[in-house]
All heavy atoms as an XYZ file, in Angstrom:
766
protein
N     -28.269    -12.394    -23.457
C     -27.680    -11.731    -24.604
C     -27.671    -12.721    -25.759
O     -27.261    -13.859    -25.609
C     -26.265    -11.260    -24.225
C     -25.367    -10.999    -25.368
S     -23.673    -10.425    -25.023
C     -23.254    -11.085    -23.456
N     -28.133    -12.256    -26.898
C     -28.149    -13.095    -28.091
C     -26.734    -13.187    -28.647
O     -26.018    -12.186    -28.744
C     -29.080    -12.486    -29.130
C     -29.303    -13.372    -30.317
C     -30.297    -12.795    -31.300
O     -30.965    -11.790    -30.973
O     -30.387    -13.329    -32.403
N     -26.325    -14.381    -28.998
C     -24.975    -14.606    -29.503
C     -25.019    -14.961    -30.985
O     -26.018    -15.480    -31.485
C     -24.289    -15.731    -28.725
C     -24.136    -15.448    -27.235
S     -23.127    -14.013    -26.869
C     -21.501    -14.639    -27.176
N     -23.935    -14.662    -31.681
C     -23.766    -14.944    -33.097
C     -22.481    -15.735    -33.256
O     -21.477    -15.425    -32.606
C     -23.662    -13.618    -33.875
C     -23.141    -13.670    -35.297
C     -24.225    -14.233    -36.219
C     -22.749    -12.283    -35.761
N     -22.502    -16.738    -34.073
C     -21.277    -17.471    -34.378
C     -20.748    -16.926    -35.683
O     -21.440    -16.927    -36.709
C     -21.532    -18.991    -34.463
C     -21.985    -19.513    -33.099
C     -20.295    -19.709    -34.961
C     -22.387    -20.971    -33.102
N     -19.535    -16.418    -35.644
C     -18.906    -15.795    -36.810
C     -17.522    -16.411    -36.972
O     -16.747    -16.454    -36.028
C     -18.796    -14.281    -36.577
C     -18.214    -13.512    -37.697
C     -19.233    -13.312    -38.791
C     -18.671    -12.372    -39.824
N     -19.450    -12.368    -41.027
N     -17.220    -16.892    -38.138
C     -15.915    -17.473    -38.385
C     -14.891    -16.359    -38.533
O     -15.112    -15.389    -39.260
C     -15.945    -18.329    -39.644
C     -14.692    -19.124    -39.855
C     -14.835    -20.094    -41.023
O     -15.818    -20.083    -41.744
N     -13.844    -20.930    -41.191
N     -13.788    -16.482    -37.797
C     -12.716    -15.482    -37.855
C     -11.386    -16.189    -38.049
O     -11.235    -17.352    -37.678
C     -12.675    -14.665    -36.554
C     -13.899    -13.817    -36.338
S     -13.853    -12.916    -34.776
C     -12.541    -11.750    -35.090
N     -10.432    -15.480    -38.584
C      -9.091    -16.016    -38.757
C      -8.184    -15.473    -37.659
O      -8.214    -14.279    -37.364
C      -8.520    -15.605    -40.116
O      -9.312    -16.121    -41.153
N      -7.424    -16.378    -37.051
C      -6.462    -16.014    -36.018
C      -5.137    -16.675    -36.345
O      -5.109    -17.731    -36.985
C      -6.925    -16.531    -34.640
C      -8.176    -15.895    -34.137
C      -9.410    -16.499    -34.322
C      -8.129    -14.684    -33.466
C     -10.563    -15.910    -33.854
C      -9.281    -14.090    -32.990
C     -10.510    -14.705    -33.186
N      -4.033    -16.096    -35.892
C      -2.762    -16.794    -36.047
C      -2.837    -18.156    -35.353
O      -3.439    -18.283    -34.284
C      -1.756    -15.875    -35.345
C      -2.393    -14.520    -35.389
C      -3.865    -14.784    -35.270
N      -2.256    -19.164    -35.954
C      -2.335    -20.532    -35.450
C      -1.870    -20.634    -33.998
O      -2.434    -21.397    -33.210
C      -1.488    -21.449    -36.334
C      -1.811    -22.895    -36.212
C      -1.076    -23.703    -37.262
C      -1.756    -25.056    -37.400
N      -1.273    -25.782    -38.555
N      -0.879    -19.856    -33.625
C      -0.348    -19.901    -32.267
C      -1.342    -19.456    -31.202
O      -1.141    -19.690    -30.007
N      -2.431    -18.822    -31.613
C      -3.445    -18.379    -30.642
C      -4.424    -19.486    -30.269
O      -5.182    -19.340    -29.302
C      -4.222    -17.180    -31.199
C      -3.431    -15.891    -31.195
S      -4.379    -14.501    -31.842
C      -5.701    -14.353    -30.664
N      -4.421    -20.588    -30.997
C      -5.413    -21.647    -30.797
C      -5.556    -22.084    -29.342
O      -6.678    -22.183    -28.837
C      -5.109    -22.839    -31.696
N      -4.466    -22.323    -28.608
C      -4.636    -22.785    -27.225
C      -5.334    -21.760    -26.332
O      -5.959    -22.124    -25.338
C      -3.212    -23.021    -26.726
C      -2.343    -23.026    -27.923
C      -3.063    -22.287    -28.998
N      -5.257    -20.494    -26.701
C      -5.850    -19.435    -25.877
C      -7.318    -19.191    -26.201
O      -8.002    -18.494    -25.466
C      -5.041    -18.151    -26.021
C      -3.578    -18.374    -25.749
C      -2.657    -18.430    -26.781
C      -3.136    -18.583    -24.450
C      -1.323    -18.667    -26.529
C      -1.804    -18.829    -24.187
C      -0.903    -18.871    -25.228
O       0.421    -19.113    -24.974
N      -7.779    -19.740    -27.300
C      -9.163    -19.539    -27.717
C     -10.068    -20.709    -27.343
O     -11.279    -20.630    -27.463
C      -9.231    -19.307    -29.232
C      -8.497    -18.074    -29.734
C      -8.461    -18.056    -31.251
C      -9.149    -16.820    -29.198
N      -9.475    -21.794    -26.893
C     -10.249    -22.976    -26.539
C     -10.636    -22.936    -25.067
O      -9.894    -22.414    -24.228
C      -9.437    -24.235    -26.840
C      -9.141    -24.392    -28.325
C      -8.163    -25.509    -28.630
O      -7.779    -26.250    -27.708
O      -7.772    -25.616    -29.795
N     -11.778    -23.489    -24.777
C     -12.252    -23.640    -23.397
C     -12.274    -22.341    -22.614
O     -11.846    -22.288    -21.460
C     -11.410    -24.684    -22.654
C     -11.429    -26.024    -23.353
O     -12.474    -26.463    -23.819
N     -10.278    -26.657    -23.446
N     -12.764    -21.294    -23.219
C     -12.867    -20.009    -22.528
C     -13.985    -20.047    -21.499
O     -15.050    -20.587    -21.755
C     -13.174    -18.884    -23.505
C     -12.021    -18.481    -24.367
C     -12.386    -17.268    -25.197
O     -13.491    -17.240    -25.756
O     -11.550    -16.376    -25.294
N     -13.720    -19.422    -20.362
C     -14.798    -19.244    -19.397
C     -15.469    -17.899    -19.689
O     -14.959    -17.109    -20.495
C     -14.272    -19.349    -17.956
C     -13.302    -18.245    -17.599
O     -13.509    -17.074    -17.934
N     -12.239    -18.588    -16.902
N     -16.618    -17.601    -19.075
C     -17.332    -16.348    -19.391
C     -16.493    -15.086    -19.164
O     -16.599    -14.134    -19.935
C     -18.539    -16.390    -18.450
C     -18.767    -17.844    -18.201
C     -17.388    -18.462    -18.193
N     -15.655    -15.080    -18.136
C     -14.826    -13.895    -17.875
C     -13.813    -13.684    -18.997
O     -13.611    -12.563    -19.457
C     -14.096    -14.027    -16.543
C     -13.283    -12.800    -16.192
C     -12.543    -12.917    -14.865
O     -12.806    -13.868    -14.110
O     -11.701    -12.044    -14.609
N     -13.195    -14.766    -19.463
C     -12.243    -14.654    -20.575
C     -12.946    -14.201    -21.854
O     -12.415    -13.385    -22.599
C     -11.546    -15.994    -20.815
C     -10.570    -16.387    -19.735
C     -10.094    -17.825    -19.907
O     -10.876    -18.718    -20.244
N      -8.811    -18.032    -19.682
N     -14.134    -14.722    -22.093
C     -14.888    -14.335    -23.288
C     -15.249    -12.847    -23.227
O     -15.143    -12.139    -24.228
C     -16.143    -15.190    -23.420
N     -15.659    -12.373    -22.038
C     -15.968    -10.948    -21.879
C     -14.742    -10.095    -22.186
O     -14.828     -9.121    -22.938
C     -16.463    -10.656    -20.455
C     -16.455     -9.186    -20.135
C     -17.430     -8.347    -20.646
C     -15.440     -8.637    -19.358
C     -17.409     -6.987    -20.382
C     -15.416     -7.278    -19.082
C     -16.407     -6.453    -19.597
N     -13.602    -10.458    -21.619
C     -12.370     -9.678    -21.836
C     -11.999     -9.659    -23.317
O     -11.652     -8.612    -23.857
C     -11.233    -10.245    -20.999
C     -11.385     -9.995    -19.520
C     -10.257    -10.627    -18.732
C     -10.416    -10.372    -17.249
N      -9.329    -10.980    -16.468
N     -12.087    -10.821    -23.968
C     -11.765    -10.887    -25.399
C     -12.696     -9.987    -26.192
O     -12.257     -9.184    -27.016
C     -11.891    -12.332    -25.895
C     -11.573    -12.472    -27.381
C     -12.190    -13.693    -28.045
N     -13.638    -13.652    -27.921
C     -14.390    -14.660    -27.501
N     -13.854    -15.807    -27.152
N     -15.697    -14.534    -27.433
N     -13.984    -10.083    -25.933
C     -14.955     -9.296    -26.690
C     -14.815     -7.806    -26.417
O     -14.948     -6.984    -27.330
C     -16.371     -9.784    -26.390
C     -16.605    -11.182    -26.907
O     -15.919    -11.647    -27.811
N     -17.563    -11.874    -26.329
N     -14.524     -7.452    -25.162
C     -14.308     -6.038    -24.824
C     -13.085     -5.502    -25.561
O     -13.103     -4.360    -26.046
C     -14.149     -5.874    -23.317
N     -12.058     -6.311    -25.678
C     -10.854     -5.869    -26.383
C     -11.091     -5.771    -27.888
O     -10.527     -4.911    -28.554
C      -9.676     -6.800    -26.078
C      -9.241     -6.756    -24.619
S      -8.953     -5.087    -23.980
C      -7.610     -4.558    -25.023
N     -11.936     -6.625    -28.416
C     -12.285     -6.526    -29.840
C     -13.035     -5.221    -30.104
O     -12.831     -4.572    -31.134
C     -13.122     -7.748    -30.288
C     -12.235     -8.996    -30.332
C     -13.783     -7.498    -31.645
C     -12.988    -10.299    -30.557
N     -13.875     -4.802    -29.162
C     -14.653     -3.574    -29.350
C     -13.863     -2.294    -29.084
O     -14.216     -1.233    -29.605
C     -15.892     -3.591    -28.441
C     -17.006     -4.537    -28.866
C     -18.094     -4.573    -27.814
C     -17.576     -4.115    -30.212
N     -12.789     -2.374    -28.294
C     -12.100     -1.147    -27.875
C     -11.637     -0.269    -29.041
O     -11.810      0.946    -28.988
C     -10.937     -1.436    -26.925
C     -10.408     -0.154    -26.358
C     -11.098      0.520    -25.353
C      -9.251      0.437    -26.854
C     -10.656      1.721    -24.854
C      -8.798      1.641    -26.358
C      -9.496      2.278    -25.351
O      -9.060      3.479    -24.867
N     -11.055     -0.813    -30.115
C     -10.642      0.076    -31.212
C     -11.800      0.892    -31.797
O     -11.597      2.021    -32.250
C     -10.059     -0.883    -32.255
C      -9.637     -2.077    -31.474
C     -10.638     -2.194    -30.348
N     -13.009      0.347    -31.756
C     -14.168      1.062    -32.279
C     -14.602      2.183    -31.328
O     -15.128      3.203    -31.767
C     -15.312      0.092    -32.557
C     -14.926     -0.955    -33.568
C     -14.566     -2.231    -33.157
C     -14.874     -0.647    -34.916
C     -14.183     -3.192    -34.080
C     -14.491     -1.607    -35.851
C     -14.138     -2.882    -35.433
N     -14.361      1.984    -30.039
C     -14.592      3.051    -29.063
C     -13.545      4.137    -29.269
O     -13.856      5.324    -29.308
C     -14.529      2.507    -27.620
C     -15.685      1.553    -27.357
C     -14.518      3.648    -26.606
C     -15.562      0.779    -26.059
N     -12.311      3.704    -29.423
C     -11.199      4.643    -29.569
C     -11.352      5.527    -30.802
O     -11.069      6.725    -30.744
C      -9.886      3.863    -29.624
C      -8.663      4.692    -29.414
C      -7.423      3.822    -29.340
O      -7.327      2.778    -29.982
N      -6.466      4.245    -28.538
N     -11.828      4.961    -31.915
C     -11.977      5.787    -33.120
C     -13.366      6.417    -33.212
O     -13.731      6.984    -34.233
C     -11.636      5.005    -34.391
C     -12.678      3.978    -34.782
O     -13.804      3.962    -34.286
N     -12.297      3.087    -35.680
N     -14.127      6.292    -32.116
C     -15.443      6.916    -31.966
C     -16.498      6.371    -32.919
O     -17.465      7.043    -33.244
C     -15.337      8.435    -32.062
C     -14.494      9.038    -30.989
S     -14.503     10.831    -31.147
C     -13.320     11.270    -29.902
N     -16.331      5.128    -33.379
C     -17.378      4.481    -34.169
C     -18.557      4.121    -33.277
O     -19.704      4.135    -33.726
C     -16.857      3.202    -34.834
O     -15.849      3.496    -35.758
N     -18.242      3.736    -32.019
C     -19.282      3.441    -31.037
C     -18.893      4.068    -29.710
O     -17.724      4.381    -29.480
C     -19.535      1.922    -30.852
C     -18.284      1.211    -30.330
C     -20.045      1.283    -32.126
C     -18.510     -0.237    -29.966
N     -19.863      4.226    -28.844
C     -19.613      4.791    -27.513
C     -19.367      3.667    -26.511
O     -19.642      2.494    -26.795
C     -20.824      5.601    -27.057
O     -21.937      4.734    -26.883
N     -18.882      4.038    -25.338
C     -18.750      3.064    -24.253
C     -20.115      2.455    -23.935
O     -20.218      1.261    -23.667
C     -18.164      3.721    -22.997
C     -16.689      3.929    -23.058
N     -16.124      5.017    -23.667
C     -15.675      3.188    -22.565
C     -14.814      4.937    -23.554
N     -14.508      3.830    -22.888
N     -21.139      3.291    -23.962
C     -22.481      2.807    -23.673
C     -22.953      1.765    -24.671
O     -23.543      0.752    -24.297
N     -22.706      2.009    -25.954
C     -23.101      1.054    -26.992
C     -22.305     -0.235    -26.854
O     -22.860     -1.331    -26.993
C     -22.916      1.666    -28.387
C     -23.342      0.751    -29.512
C     -24.835      0.461    -29.449
C     -25.270     -0.401    -30.616
N     -26.683     -0.752    -30.541
N     -21.006     -0.121    -26.587
C     -20.178     -1.318    -26.403
C     -20.684     -2.132    -25.216
O     -20.776     -3.358    -25.286
C     -18.715     -0.930    -26.211
N     -21.025     -1.444    -24.127
C     -21.548     -2.127    -22.938
C     -22.860     -2.830    -23.270
O     -23.090     -3.972    -22.857
C     -21.736     -1.132    -21.801
N     -23.712     -2.163    -24.035
C     -24.984     -2.762    -24.447
C     -24.737     -4.032    -25.262
O     -25.373     -5.065    -25.040
C     -25.768     -1.747    -25.276
C     -27.105     -2.221    -25.774
C     -27.764     -1.178    -26.667
O     -27.703      0.030    -26.355
O     -28.349     -1.589    -27.690
N     -23.799     -3.965    -26.196
C     -23.458     -5.122    -27.025
C     -22.971     -6.276    -26.151
O     -23.328     -7.432    -26.370
C     -22.383     -4.745    -28.069
C     -22.976     -3.809    -29.126
C     -21.775     -5.988    -28.725
C     -21.937     -3.135    -30.018
N     -22.166     -5.943    -25.136
C     -21.583     -6.965    -24.262
C     -22.537     -7.431    -23.162
O     -22.250     -8.396    -22.455
C     -20.288     -6.432    -23.628
C     -19.158     -6.151    -24.606
C     -18.027     -5.392    -23.929
C     -18.653     -7.447    -25.216
N     -23.642     -6.721    -22.996
C     -24.603     -7.110    -21.979
C     -24.183     -6.768    -20.563
O     -24.525     -7.484    -19.624
N     -23.419     -5.674    -20.424
C     -22.980     -5.229    -19.096
C     -23.332     -3.765    -18.920
O     -23.688     -3.072    -19.875
C     -21.454     -5.435    -18.890
C     -21.084     -6.904    -19.001
C     -20.638     -4.604    -19.879
N     -23.225     -3.288    -17.688
C     -23.453     -1.869    -17.403
C     -22.264     -1.065    -17.922
O     -21.112     -1.513    -17.851
C     -23.628     -1.669    -15.894
C     -24.169     -0.324    -15.555
N     -23.378      0.782    -15.474
C     -25.439      0.089    -15.292
C     -24.112      1.835    -15.170
N     -25.375      1.435    -15.049
N     -22.534      0.114    -18.420
C     -21.482      0.984    -18.968
C     -20.341      1.192    -17.978
O     -19.166      1.121    -18.347
C     -22.094      2.335    -19.356
C     -21.104      3.366    -19.821
C     -21.799      4.680    -20.126
C     -20.808      5.777    -20.410
N     -21.489      7.049    -20.731
N     -20.674      1.434    -16.705
C     -19.619      1.699    -15.731
C     -18.767      0.468    -15.442
O     -17.585      0.589    -15.137
C     -20.194      2.300    -14.448
C     -20.808      3.654    -14.686
C     -22.153      3.862    -14.465
C     -20.043      4.706    -15.164
C     -22.729      5.106    -14.709
C     -20.598      5.944    -15.415
C     -21.951      6.151    -15.186
N     -19.346     -0.729    -15.578
C     -18.557     -1.950    -15.417
C     -17.550     -2.084    -16.551
O     -16.409     -2.501    -16.339
C     -19.461     -3.183    -15.368
C     -20.316     -3.220    -14.115
O     -19.893     -2.652    -13.080
O     -21.415     -3.808    -14.172
N     -17.972     -1.716    -17.758
C     -17.051     -1.767    -18.896
C     -15.953     -0.720    -18.736
O     -14.769     -1.012    -18.956
C     -17.805     -1.549    -20.209
C     -16.957     -1.620    -21.478
C     -16.304     -2.997    -21.631
C     -17.800     -1.294    -22.697
N     -16.323      0.479    -18.319
C     -15.325      1.533    -18.091
C     -14.339      1.097    -17.022
O     -13.120      1.292    -17.163
C     -16.014      2.862    -17.717
C     -16.755      3.415    -18.940
C     -15.009      3.880    -17.183
C     -17.701      4.562    -18.631
N     -14.834      0.482    -15.948
C     -13.952     -0.022    -14.887
C     -13.003     -1.089    -15.424
O     -11.816     -1.106    -15.065
C     -14.760     -0.605    -13.723
C     -15.400      0.457    -12.859
O     -15.000      1.640    -12.944
O     -16.318      0.098    -12.090
N     -13.504     -1.981    -16.273
C     -12.639     -3.003    -16.858
C     -11.522     -2.358    -17.666
O     -10.347     -2.680    -17.495
C     -13.429     -3.982    -17.740
C     -12.519     -4.814    -18.608
C     -11.699     -5.786    -18.048
C     -12.441     -4.591    -19.978
C     -10.825     -6.532    -18.845
C     -11.579     -5.329    -20.769
C     -10.769     -6.305    -20.203
N     -11.885     -1.442    -18.565
C     -10.857     -0.786    -19.381
C      -9.858     -0.039    -18.497
O      -8.654     -0.089    -18.736
C     -11.488      0.175    -20.392
C     -12.193     -0.506    -21.550
C     -13.418     -0.038    -22.003
C     -11.632     -1.586    -22.209
C     -14.066     -0.634    -23.073
C     -12.270     -2.196    -23.273
C     -13.484     -1.715    -23.702
O     -14.116     -2.311    -24.766
N     -10.350      0.634    -17.468
C      -9.465      1.351    -16.546
C      -8.509      0.386    -15.850
O      -7.329      0.697    -15.672
C     -10.297      2.121    -15.522
C      -9.431      2.959    -14.599
O      -8.651      3.796    -15.112
O      -9.536      2.769    -13.372
N      -8.993     -0.795    -15.487
C      -8.157     -1.769    -14.769
C      -6.991     -2.263    -15.614
O      -6.001     -2.754    -15.073
C      -8.995     -2.955    -14.291
O      -9.321     -3.829    -15.364
N      -7.125     -2.144    -16.939
C      -6.016     -2.570    -17.803
C      -5.297     -1.379    -18.435
O      -4.523     -1.536    -19.381
C      -6.490     -3.571    -18.880
C      -7.556     -2.969    -19.786
C      -6.973     -4.865    -18.237
C      -7.887     -3.825    -20.996
N      -5.580     -0.183    -17.907
C      -4.833      1.000    -18.331
C      -5.382      1.735    -19.534
O      -4.664      2.524    -20.151
N      -6.635      1.485    -19.895
C      -7.250      2.189    -21.020
C      -8.210      3.229    -20.450
O      -9.280      2.886    -19.967
C      -7.989      1.203    -21.936
C      -7.115      0.115    -22.559
C      -7.968     -0.913    -23.282
C      -6.098      0.721    -23.501
N      -7.843      4.507    -20.501
C      -8.633      5.539    -19.828
C      -9.963      5.828    -20.518
O     -10.095      5.706    -21.737
C      -7.725      6.765    -19.890
C      -6.918      6.558    -21.133
C      -6.695      5.060    -21.215
N     -10.929      6.228    -19.708
C     -12.229      6.649    -20.237
C     -12.085      7.992    -20.943
O     -12.575      8.180    -22.038
C     -13.244      6.733    -19.097
C     -14.608      7.209    -19.521
C     -15.396      6.451    -20.375
C     -15.115      8.410    -19.056
C     -16.650      6.866    -20.762
C     -16.386      8.840    -19.440
C     -17.140      8.072    -20.293
O     -18.389      8.499    -20.669
N     -11.414      8.908    -20.289
C     -11.136     10.216    -20.891
C      -9.732     10.188    -21.465
O      -8.795      9.798    -20.782
C     -11.237     11.339    -19.852
C     -12.612     11.551    -19.237
C     -12.533     12.596    -18.140
C     -13.614     11.975    -20.296
N      -9.596     10.620    -22.693
C      -8.266     10.613    -23.303
C      -7.710     12.021    -23.428
O      -6.871     12.291    -24.256
C      -8.287      9.894    -24.654
C      -9.255     10.524    -25.634
O      -9.910     11.505    -25.321
N      -9.346      9.957    -26.813
N      -8.206     12.924    -22.578
C      -7.705     14.288    -22.574
C      -6.719     14.468    -21.432
O      -6.855     13.846    -20.388
C      -8.843     15.289    -22.352
C      -9.748     15.488    -23.519
C     -10.794     16.534    -23.192
O     -11.629     16.304    -22.347
N     -10.719     17.667    -23.849
N      -5.777     15.357    -21.646
C      -4.886     15.706    -20.545
C      -5.648     16.618    -19.590
O      -6.662     17.229    -19.955
C      -3.645     16.423    -21.074
O      -4.005     17.718    -21.560
N      -5.169     16.725    -18.379
C      -5.794     17.594    -17.389
C      -5.784     19.033    -17.891
O      -6.767     19.768    -17.732
C      -5.072     17.479    -16.023
C      -5.585     18.504    -15.042
C      -5.233     16.073    -15.464
N      -4.698     19.436    -18.540
C      -4.587     20.804    -19.056
C      -5.653     21.078    -20.119
O      -6.283     22.137    -20.120
C      -3.184     21.050    -19.636
C      -2.072     21.035    -18.611
C      -1.619     19.631    -18.208
O      -1.919     18.655    -18.937
O      -1.004     19.505    -17.143
N      -5.865     20.117    -21.025
C      -6.887     20.288    -22.057
C      -8.284     20.367    -21.440
O      -9.111     21.186    -21.856
C      -6.855     19.134    -23.063
C      -5.645     19.171    -23.986
O      -4.995     20.228    -24.070
O      -5.374     18.138    -24.625
N      -8.519     19.546    -20.442
C      -9.815     19.558    -19.772
C     -10.043     20.883    -19.043
O     -11.129     21.470    -19.123
C      -9.903     18.390    -18.790
C     -11.251     18.142    -18.144
C     -12.321     17.899    -19.191
C     -11.153     16.948    -17.201
N      -9.011     21.399    -18.370
C      -9.131     22.686    -17.679
C      -9.394     23.818    -18.670
O     -10.202     24.708    -18.407
C      -7.877     22.964    -16.856
C      -7.782     22.098    -15.616
C      -6.447     22.236    -14.892
O      -5.493     22.818    -15.455
O      -6.376     21.748    -13.753
N      -8.734     23.778    -19.818
C      -8.931     24.797    -20.855
C     -10.362     24.744    -21.383
O     -11.007     25.773    -21.567
C      -7.936     24.571    -21.993
C      -7.971     25.630    -23.065
C      -6.912     25.385    -24.134
O      -5.780     25.016    -23.795
O      -7.271     25.576    -25.312
N     -10.866     23.541    -21.600
C     -12.238     23.381    -22.067
C     -13.233     23.916    -21.035
O     -14.211     24.579    -21.389
C     -12.516     21.898    -22.338
C     -13.140     21.665    -23.683
C     -13.297     20.197    -23.979
O     -12.364     19.615    -24.541
O     -14.369     19.663    -23.657
N     -12.994     23.611    -19.774
C     -13.873     24.093    -18.707
C     -13.854     25.622    -18.635
O     -14.895     26.252    -18.432
C     -13.473     23.494    -17.358
C     -13.783     22.015    -17.230
S     -15.519     21.606    -17.466
C     -16.267     22.479    -16.105
N     -12.681     26.228    -18.816
C     -12.580     27.687    -18.813
C     -13.391     28.272    -19.970
O     -14.092     29.285    -19.802
C     -11.124     28.120    -18.900
N     -13.320     27.637    -21.138
C     -14.098     28.098    -22.297
C     -15.596     27.998    -22.018
O     -16.364     28.911    -22.348
C     -13.751     27.285    -23.544
C     -12.346     27.534    -24.051
O     -11.737     28.554    -23.657
O     -11.849     26.704    -24.848
N     -16.013     26.910    -21.403
C     -17.435     26.723    -21.077
C     -17.894     27.790    -20.088
O     -18.962     28.382    -20.250
C     -17.681     25.304    -20.523
C     -17.498     24.284    -21.650
C     -19.063     25.187    -19.878
C     -17.438     22.842    -21.189
N     -17.074     28.056    -19.069
C     -17.427     29.086    -18.088
C     -17.560     30.459    -18.747
O     -18.458     31.231    -18.425
C     -16.388     29.129    -16.971
C     -16.479     27.964    -16.018
C     -15.493     28.111    -14.857
N     -15.440     26.876    -14.103
C     -14.472     25.980    -14.191
N     -13.425     26.180    -14.997
N     -14.504     24.886    -13.461
N     -16.680     30.768    -19.681
C     -16.704     32.053    -20.374
C     -17.985     32.186    -21.199
O     -18.649     33.222    -21.168
C     -15.468     32.215    -21.264
C     -15.406     33.538    -21.999
C     -15.344     34.745    -21.073
O     -14.783     34.631    -19.967
O     -15.864     35.807    -21.472
N     -18.336     31.148    -21.932
C     -19.563     31.176    -22.733
C     -20.764     31.346    -21.799
O     -21.678     32.129    -22.088
C     -19.695     29.884    -23.579
C     -21.079     29.759    -24.181
C     -18.628     29.868    -24.666
N     -20.767     30.646    -20.688
C     -21.864     30.740    -19.723
C     -21.980     32.179    -19.178
O     -23.066     32.729    -19.106
C     -21.654     29.748    -18.578
C     -22.737     29.774    -17.544
C     -23.981     29.199    -17.787
C     -22.525     30.393    -16.315
C     -24.969     29.223    -16.842
C     -23.525     30.429    -15.357
C     -24.748     29.836    -15.622
O     -25.737     29.879    -14.682
N     -20.837     32.777    -18.832
C     -20.838     34.162    -18.322
C     -21.401     35.122    -19.367
O     -22.175     36.023    -19.055
C     -19.433     34.583    -17.898
C     -19.054     34.152    -16.505
C     -17.771     34.848    -16.035
N     -16.583     34.383    -16.737
C     -15.849     33.326    -16.362
N     -16.178     32.649    -15.308
N     -14.786     32.995    -17.045
N     -20.994     34.935    -20.625
C     -21.474     35.805    -21.706
C     -22.982     35.677    -21.902
O     -23.673     36.663    -22.121
C     -20.742     35.480    -23.008
C     -19.290     35.907    -23.013
C     -18.542     35.436    -24.237
O     -19.174     34.849    -25.169
O     -17.304     35.627    -24.279
N     -23.487     34.469    -21.817
C     -24.925     34.244    -22.011
C     -25.740     34.788    -20.837
O     -26.870     35.203    -21.021
C     -25.210     32.765    -22.194
C     -24.766     32.244    -23.540
C     -25.396     30.894    -23.831
C     -24.911     30.387    -25.149
N     -25.774     30.760    -26.242
N     -25.162     34.795    -19.644
C     -25.876     35.244    -18.458
C     -25.816     36.779    -18.329
O     -26.582     37.360    -17.566
C     -25.306     34.605    -17.193
C     -25.481     33.077    -17.163
S     -27.170     32.534    -17.432
C     -27.917     32.979    -15.896
N     -24.913     37.430    -19.060
C     -24.762     38.884    -18.963
C     -25.829     39.626    -19.732
O     -26.522     39.176    -20.534
C     -23.373     39.295    -19.468
C-alpha cells in the first residue's frame, strides 16, 4: 500500500499515543479516521477497505468488534423494506 505523509494537528496530550505505533495500532487509527466518512456515506466500506489495504469483511469485522454496526437500520425498518420489496416483486410477476 502506498503511503502519504501528511502533517496533522493533534491535541498535545495525544503525543504519547501517536509515537511508536505498531501496524495494528496504525490500522485501527486509520480505520477510525475513515469511519465518519463511511457514516455520512461519502465512501463505502469497500472503498475504505481498499484505502486501508484490507478485505472489506475484515474492516467490517473490526468495526463490529468495537460496536460500530455495518447496518444502521433497526430490524423493524429492515423487515418493512423487505415487505416492500416482496410486494413490488409480486406486482411485477403478476
